[in-house]
Wavefront OBJ file of the C-alpha trace (Angstrom):
o trace
v -4.942 -16.175 19.152
v -4.698 -16.135 22.850
v -7.254 -13.168 23.373
v -9.444 -15.088 21.387
v -8.967 -18.577 23.455
v -9.452 -15.946 26.482
v -12.636 -14.768 25.077
v -14.160 -18.164 24.074
v -12.261 -20.906 26.381
v -14.433 -23.402 25.039
v -12.510 -23.302 21.662
v -9.189 -24.573 23.489
v -7.734 -27.524 22.023
v -9.384 -27.336 18.701
v -8.103 -26.079 15.543
v -9.476 -22.425 15.177
v -8.408 -20.117 12.294
v -8.696 -16.309 12.530
v -9.138 -14.516 9.329
v -12.081 -12.879 7.042
v -13.301 -9.665 8.823
v -17.128 -10.410 7.639
v -17.330 -14.195 9.208
v -20.213 -14.296 11.868
v -18.840 -14.264 15.403
v -19.176 -17.824 17.258
v -22.930 -17.976 18.488
v -23.094 -19.239 22.227
v -25.835 -22.153 22.209
v -28.120 -22.856 25.237
v -25.598 -26.323 26.356
v -22.515 -23.750 26.604
v -21.219 -24.907 23.510
v -20.267 -22.384 20.610
v -21.826 -22.429 17.025
v -19.028 -21.491 14.786
v -18.111 -20.940 11.074
v -16.081 -23.541 9.447
v -13.219 -23.110 6.833
v -15.131 -24.806 4.026
v -17.889 -22.204 4.728
v -15.743 -19.427 3.545
v -15.964 -17.978 0.017
v -13.563 -14.941 -0.648
v -10.201 -13.335 -0.956
v -9.490 -13.411 2.958
v -6.130 -14.211 4.627
v -5.397 -16.013 7.659
v -4.494 -13.563 10.462
v -3.508 -16.211 12.877
v -4.318 -19.937 13.744
v -3.969 -22.307 17.149
v -1.384 -25.113 17.050
v -3.827 -27.321 16.184
v -4.492 -25.990 13.033
v -0.999 -25.387 12.296
v -0.339 -29.377 12.546
v -2.852 -29.369 9.898
v -0.677 -26.787 7.638
v -2.754 -23.794 8.407
v -0.155 -20.764 9.023
v -0.836 -17.041 8.920
v -0.427 -15.253 5.492
v -1.824 -17.822 3.723
v -5.268 -17.443 1.728
v -8.314 -18.620 3.602
v -9.724 -20.646 0.482
v -5.984 -22.767 0.391
v -6.184 -23.284 4.323
v -9.782 -24.606 3.459
v -8.585 -27.292 1.326
v -6.114 -28.235 3.928
v -8.600 -28.287 6.911
v -12.240 -27.783 6.180
v -13.757 -28.651 9.539
v -11.398 -25.786 11.255
v -13.277 -23.045 12.782
v -13.201 -19.622 11.469
v -13.555 -16.583 13.378
v -13.288 -13.092 12.080
v -10.359 -10.898 13.095
v -11.044 -8.045 15.213
v -8.371 -5.613 14.598
v -9.953 -2.687 16.646
v -9.579 -5.267 19.982
v -6.044 -6.281 18.725
v -4.424 -2.938 18.846
v -6.302 -1.913 22.048
v -4.682 -5.001 23.864
v -1.413 -3.924 21.971
v -1.587 -0.799 23.924
v -1.978 -2.512 27.220
v 0.722 -4.847 26.425
v 3.261 -2.128 25.572
v 2.167 0.426 28.454
v 2.763 -2.801 30.911
v 6.321 -3.136 29.663
v 7.267 0.168 29.575
v 6.202 0.506 33.481
v 9.059 -1.624 33.965
v 11.641 -0.928 30.772
v 10.869 2.016 28.896
v 13.875 1.704 26.683
v 11.336 -0.347 23.926
v 11.324 -0.538 20.285
v 8.153 -1.016 18.799
v 8.492 -3.755 15.961
v 4.248 -4.118 15.391
v 1.289 -5.117 16.921
v 2.758 -8.014 18.927
v 6.411 -7.768 19.284
v 8.967 -5.120 20.735
v 12.661 -4.956 21.634
v 13.267 -3.837 25.153
v 17.070 -2.743 26.501
v 17.287 -3.929 29.762
v 20.840 -3.399 30.460
v 20.513 -0.335 32.856
v 18.128 -1.871 35.234
v 18.544 -3.416 38.410
v 17.892 -6.916 39.067
v 18.614 -10.345 37.772
v 17.672 -10.817 34.362
v 15.074 -13.967 34.745
v 13.456 -12.189 37.564
v 13.084 -9.141 35.723
v 12.006 -10.832 32.840
v 8.692 -12.613 34.963
v 8.237 -9.123 36.310
v 7.596 -7.921 32.711
v 5.464 -11.370 31.750
v 3.428 -10.884 34.935
v 2.765 -7.202 34.031
v 1.632 -8.383 30.322
v -0.638 -10.675 32.389
v -2.248 -8.721 34.552
v -2.624 -6.112 32.024
v -4.288 -7.730 29.286
v -4.672 -11.506 30.601
v -2.677 -12.783 28.044
v 0.576 -14.583 28.123
v 4.116 -13.414 26.293
v 7.161 -15.392 25.395
v 10.485 -13.485 26.239
v 14.098 -13.974 24.507
v 16.553 -12.460 26.814
v 19.924 -12.529 24.548
v 22.881 -10.105 23.849
v 21.481 -8.640 20.861
v 18.170 -8.410 18.555
v 19.066 -11.281 16.114
v 19.164 -13.555 18.980
v 16.101 -12.438 21.055
v 13.970 -12.650 18.189
v 15.037 -16.776 17.753
v 14.930 -17.094 21.385
v 11.202 -15.594 21.796
v 10.173 -18.421 19.397
v 11.875 -21.221 21.362
v 9.555 -22.063 24.042
v 6.229 -20.694 22.650
v 3.553 -20.168 24.177
v 4.465 -18.507 27.160
v 8.275 -18.822 26.832
v 11.091 -17.420 28.599
v 14.529 -18.229 27.457
v 17.996 -16.531 28.495
v 20.505 -17.468 26.435
v 24.661 -15.983 26.102
v 26.962 -16.247 23.333
v 28.446 -19.909 25.097
v 25.093 -21.008 24.452
v 25.176 -20.898 20.678
v 26.716 -24.393 19.979
v 23.825 -26.098 22.146
v 20.718 -23.948 21.586
v 21.327 -22.256 18.148
v 23.264 -24.082 15.789
v 21.136 -27.135 15.686
v 18.312 -25.023 14.640
v 17.231 -24.816 10.762
v 18.600 -21.779 8.804
v 14.982 -20.433 8.549
v 14.707 -19.539 12.007
v 17.054 -16.686 11.396
v 15.180 -13.751 10.939
v 16.475 -12.405 7.765
v 16.736 -15.793 6.022
v 13.292 -16.370 3.757
v 12.155 -19.250 1.467
v 14.681 -18.617 -1.638
v 17.848 -18.102 0.975
v 16.509 -21.291 2.479
v 16.234 -23.193 -0.988
v 19.376 -22.192 -1.725
v 21.466 -22.768 1.142
v 19.744 -26.218 1.282
v 20.851 -26.670 -2.450
v 24.220 -26.141 -1.267
v 24.053 -28.369 1.315
v 23.615 -26.123 4.478
v 20.115 -27.206 6.513
v 21.489 -25.733 10.113
v 22.613 -22.587 11.832
v 25.553 -24.745 12.535
v 26.442 -25.523 9.419
v 25.979 -22.036 8.031
v 28.638 -20.969 10.781
v 31.171 -23.494 9.710
v 30.933 -22.296 5.883
v 33.657 -20.359 5.133
v 32.991 -16.376 4.868
v 34.897 -16.286 1.435
v 32.549 -19.179 0.269
v 29.314 -17.345 1.454
v 30.406 -14.204 -0.340
v 31.166 -15.983 -3.443
v 27.593 -17.573 -3.556
v 25.614 -14.861 -2.071
v 27.552 -11.612 -2.961
v 29.866 -9.436 -0.317
v 26.607 -7.929 1.499
v 24.354 -10.699 2.021
v 27.319 -13.397 2.482
v 28.812 -11.258 5.187
v 25.668 -11.362 6.885
v 24.789 -14.527 6.722
v 28.254 -15.577 8.407
v 27.938 -12.867 11.268
v 24.343 -14.112 11.551
v 25.331 -17.662 11.938
v 27.539 -17.104 14.413
v 25.006 -14.748 16.667
v 26.653 -11.564 16.014
v 24.460 -8.360 15.256
v 25.199 -5.207 16.010
v 22.252 -3.031 15.902
v 20.723 -0.567 18.568
v 17.543 -0.637 20.374
v 15.716 2.367 18.136
v 13.280 3.783 20.487
v 12.042 6.307 18.112
v 10.836 6.565 14.154
v 9.985 9.005 12.166
v 7.425 7.352 9.594
v 7.519 8.550 6.082
v 3.596 7.984 5.385
v 0.900 6.613 6.917
v -1.692 4.648 5.291
v -4.673 2.170 5.163
v -5.925 -0.119 2.455
v -8.594 -2.809 2.312
v -8.589 -6.204 -0.118
v -12.359 -6.409 -0.914
v -13.925 -9.888 -0.440
v -15.402 -9.676 -3.889
v -14.720 -7.349 -6.520
v -16.513 -4.126 -6.238
v -17.602 -1.792 -9.427
v -17.384 1.594 -9.147
v -20.682 2.562 -10.042
v -22.793 -0.437 -9.168
v -21.303 -0.588 -5.854
v -20.628 3.338 -5.561
v -22.615 3.638 -1.950
v -20.476 0.440 -0.531
v -17.108 1.791 -1.948
v -17.868 5.293 -0.455
v -18.313 4.172 2.873
v -15.271 2.021 2.654
v -13.420 5.032 1.054
v -14.544 7.296 3.906
v -13.587 4.579 6.823
v -10.230 4.455 5.581
v -9.558 8.147 5.671
v -11.257 8.152 9.138
v -8.549 5.620 10.033
v -5.443 7.135 8.521
v -6.243 10.422 10.347
v -6.605 8.216 13.461
v -3.433 6.770 13.301
v -1.900 10.257 12.357
v -3.305 11.426 15.652
v -2.008 8.710 17.753
v 1.598 9.234 16.235
v 1.798 12.940 16.457
v 1.866 13.707 12.769
v 0.401 15.706 10.140
v 1.017 15.379 6.333
v 0.498 17.606 3.123
v 0.415 14.797 0.579
v -2.698 12.869 0.280
v -2.448 9.635 -2.141
v -4.934 6.787 -3.166
v -4.301 3.388 -4.289
v -6.557 1.338 -6.370
v -6.057 -2.218 -7.717
v -8.293 -3.760 -10.945
v -9.949 -7.141 -11.216
v -6.760 -7.766 -13.514
v -4.215 -6.962 -10.997
v -2.897 -3.765 -12.266
v -2.535 -1.064 -10.342
v -2.517 2.819 -10.101
v -1.859 5.589 -7.377
v -2.246 9.083 -7.460
v -1.734 11.902 -4.937
v -2.343 15.428 -4.248
v -0.142 18.031 -2.063
v -2.095 20.075 0.028
v -0.452 23.833 0.752
v -0.957 22.760 4.800
v -0.535 19.650 6.877
v -3.630 17.694 8.150
v -4.769 14.946 9.640
v -8.342 16.061 9.561
v -10.733 13.267 8.274
v -12.770 15.077 6.113
v -9.613 17.335 4.522
v -8.127 14.015 3.869
v -11.305 12.596 2.700
v -11.819 15.604 0.143
v -8.202 15.407 -0.939
v -8.474 11.923 -1.818
v -11.761 11.953 -3.611
v -10.049 14.777 -6.024
v -7.111 12.001 -6.625
v -10.051 9.773 -7.190
v -11.158 11.909 -10.151
v -8.034 11.449 -11.691
v -8.143 7.476 -12.461
v -10.293 5.183 -14.593
v -12.955 3.747 -13.017
v -14.488 1.466 -15.864
v -13.190 -2.150 -14.046
v -14.018 -3.564 -10.743
v -12.003 -2.943 -8.170
v -10.493 -5.617 -5.687
v -8.214 -3.239 -3.408
v -8.662 0.407 -2.421
v -6.102 2.283 -0.452
v -5.549 5.919 1.229
v -1.955 7.290 2.290
v -0.895 10.447 3.922
v 3.134 11.425 3.435
v 5.202 14.530 3.663
v 4.797 14.019 7.588
v 5.706 16.367 9.820
v 5.407 16.220 13.877
v 3.153 18.184 15.807
v 5.617 20.264 17.325
v 7.218 21.257 13.691
v 3.948 22.511 12.510
v 0.915 24.794 13.154
v -2.213 23.048 13.661
v -4.711 22.484 11.030
v -6.601 25.565 9.780
v -10.450 25.129 10.656
v -12.663 24.882 7.579
v -13.928 27.990 5.977
v -10.792 30.265 7.628
l 1 2 3 4 5 6 7 8 9 10 11 12 13 14 15 16 17 18 19 20 21 22 23 24 25 26 27 28 29 30 31 32 33 34 35 36 37 38 39 40 41 42 43 44 45 46 47 48 49 50 51 52 53 54 55 56 57 58 59 60 61 62 63 64 65 66 67 68 69 70 71 72 73 74 75 76 77 78 79 80 81 82 83 84 85 86 87 88 89 90 91 92 93 94 95 96 97 98 99 100 101 102 103 104 105 106 107 108 109 110 111 112 113 114 115 116 117 118 119 120 121 122 123 124 125 126 127 128 129 130 131 132 133 134 135 136 137 138 139 140 141 142 143 144 145 146 147 148 149 150 151 152 153 154 155 156 157 158 159 160 161 162 163 164 165 166 167 168 169 170 171 172 173 174 175 176 177 178 179 180 181 182 183 184 185 186 187 188 189 190 191 192 193 194 195 196 197 198 199 200 201 202 203 204 205 206 207 208 209 210 211 212 213 214 215 216 217 218 219 220 221 222 223 224 225 226 227 228 229 230 231 232 233 234 235 236 237 238 239 240 241 242 243 244 245 246 247 248 249 250 251 252 253 254 255 256 257 258 259 260 261 262 263 264 265 266 267 268 269 270 271 272 273 274 275 276 277 278 279 280 281 282 283 284 285 286 287 288 289 290 291 292 293 294 295 296 297 298 299 300 301 302 303 304 305 306 307 308 309 310 311 312 313 314 315 316 317 318 319 320 321 322 323 324 325 326 327 328 329 330 331 332 333 334 335 336 337 338 339 340 341 342 343 344 345 346 347 348 349 350 351 352 353 354 355 356 357 358 359 360 361
């Protein structure tokens, strides 16, 4: 959301929602203001990507359907998501951090874990250097939690948003962590939170005070033990700097159901774009794959998948499109579609496989 406010500073202080790729971008007016679509103007199946604090105060949060958000805040401004720009800024953000602290675990487009243990310098000053490097590279702020482990760092990075910096040790748990709601622990979702509330546990401190045997009785051996450990700030996971993905996929849910025959040209365009984006993802991650698959979801919410294994690994968009097209011939195409996806699996690193064979050889 900060990228949007950086691009359109006139929107600061207003309830702004990002989501729905086909919504019009803000239109500058002669008086310096911006003309934007509003949530009440939206019709479709889009999902809120993010929202300003002003919109969150009205109950609009990421992951919510835009139509539902429109019922809560019809006058909130609605801007289209620009994922190409978000990915560009994400690369700049991570490169800026890596220039100071190269031991990074990548957790998504805007979240990472960093290992600072081998770096010289006072902790808070080091974190400030990282924040400034991100600001210089992207123009954006970031929030950092400096803690003994990943579980606490995740909690603390959210404590002082936006542009926060929280440094916390194990001795700070009773005053800083235990008063928080149990949902603040990453891994306690809505269902677990509901069960804990029904048992009289609302805060992390109350969870920490519960006997581990009782938690195991209520939640089972694995999750009960984890709840006890998490409430006491215990997390022995290491920073993982390298992942070997099992598959790479792209999919899109249509704003309106599309018919395989009546909307054939539009579906073909989307299908080709998905294959191209998967190809680009493979190139960026230094991978190729042998198994090409598709995913279709019909208007009755039923889902089908098909795949095809090639004799040689590839990341060539044309070859992916051709194989995915063969998969498409093996599924019923009588119903309208609400989702289309393309996947490449059986991945190999570039150093483990010969390059793609050029077409015609």
